[in-house]
Each structure stands twice: as C-alpha cells, then as structure tokens.
C-alpha positions, -999 to +999 in steps of 0.1 A: -097+082+037-073+070+011-060+044+035-093+027+041-103+029+007-069+010-010-069-010+019-095-024+009-092-027-026-060-037-029-067-076-014-099-078-033-083-061-068-054-085-064-074-117-056-098-106-086-066-101-109-053-137-102-082-158-087-087-174-051-065-206-066-035-185-067-028-187-033-016-222-037+007-211-068+017-178-051+010-178-013+037-148-008+024-124-036-010-130-024-003-130+014+017-092+010-011-078-007-038-088+021-005-076+049-007-042+035-045-043+030-045-050+070-018-025+080-039+003+062-070-006+079-053-007+113-037+023+108-069+044+092-087+031+121-060+041+146-056+076+130-095+080+129-097+073+164-072+103+173-047+071+187-011+089+197+005+058+175-020+062+146-001+088+125+031+072+128+015+039+117+000+051+089+036+067+079+047+030+084+018+014+063+019+032+036+060+032+036+054-006+035+029-005+008+050+020-013+078-003-017+056-031-026+040-011-054+076+006-064+088-028-074+056-043-082+052-009-108+088-010-122+091-047-129+054-044-146+067-011-166+098-034-180+077-064-191+055-039-208+078-023-226+099-053-236+067-070-249+073-101-225+042-096-203+023-130-197-012-112-193-037-104-216-042-068-206-007-061-190-014-020-205-044-016-180-025-036-154+003-011-158-024+017-157-037+007-124-005+001-107+012+036-118-023+047-107-020+030-071+020+035-070+014+073-074-012+075-048+009+054-021+041+079-026+016+107-026-001+093+008+035+083+019+046+121+019+015+137+032+018+112+062+055+118+069+049+156+065+021+151+097+044+130+114+072+153+112+051+183+121+034+165+148+043+183+186+059+154+207+037+141+232+037+158+267+056+142+294+066+115+268+106+124+268+106+129+306+119+107+328 
C-alpha cells in the first residue's frame, strides 16, 4: 500500500515543491524522483498481481528510493542545522523528508524480510 501512495505522491510533491519549470534547471533531480515513483508503482502493481518477480522488484524499488532519500535527508539536515538552506520552509521540507526516509527504510526492511523468507519457486533450481 505504501508503495502505491509514495509512488504517486513523490513526483507530485517534488513538482509542487520546485515547479514544472525546474525540469529545465535541474533535469536529473526531477527525473530521479519520477523514476523512483514509477519503480514503486510498477513494483506495487506486480506484487498485488502476485507476479513471481513482484516482491523482489519491490525490494529493489525501495532500495533505490531509500538511497535517494538518505542522501536527500542528510543533505537537508546539514543545510538546516548550518542555516544555509535557501528554501523558505526548510524545516517543513526537512520534516517531510524525514518521514519519507523513515517510511522508505521501514518498507525496505519489510520487503527484504518478505523476499528472504520466501520459498524458492518450484523447479527454479532444477536443470
């Protein structure tokens, strides 16, 4: 469920925060959020449809987003503590990033547990 919600909200929130014109200023910053949202939506869809690769793909999507959010959160925390943030609501952005980061890390751990305890597919290792 969280993969669907964050997969939809992540690109929307980033676009609302920076504006659609930011695509021309910093393409990669916007693109990586859209990729993360797309990966989560695809993984959530595959998991709900019980595709054999769904759980593993969900793990990979959460790992990708956890990496993005880790660097983003720590950078925002550093800028906020040093009072060098250029955003007018940097504390609000920091809180939102913290909540997203915690959600990503918890979802990553839960996805890993699901994949780690899954039984191998029948006939998968047979030659």
